[in-house]
C-alpha angles and dihedrals in degrees: 000000000000107000133023123186121191138167117253108237100171137013139190130200120211124190127183146125095266120013111177109243131217095276096047097240101067115097105205126186095212143014133199107202113197121194129197139179119291091033096289114158133189119188122194111197120200118209133188116268113279096014119129113264125220112238118260116260145185127187113190090196094058093032088227129132134170146179130192121217140168113282089237086074094055096095091055093054095043090048090053096054093041099047109028130069129221103026121181135196119217116198125186122197095192097044106020090172083077092062109126151149118244145166128231121259108290132187117251114266094012093139124196128270 
């Protein structure tokens, strides 16, 4: 299994001084936890500028994937899950640096209700 794509059905935002990241050593300031059907999970950890970032990962067995990004990107990710529908996670076990959130194809100027 190389890539899994699933719709995000729930999410949770965590903020704190030190949130333990996916690798255990990363001390993130925020986390956007995205949950899909069949127990798939995608965690996006947000770290202070200039801090070392844990590598992205995806384990098909545990149905868990993650990426670590600069905290300055947090508003973009939170905006996506709050204001778009549907939102999908794409996780890649061979190339986890390709893990991402995305929307479906939408017409220009559709707007949100």
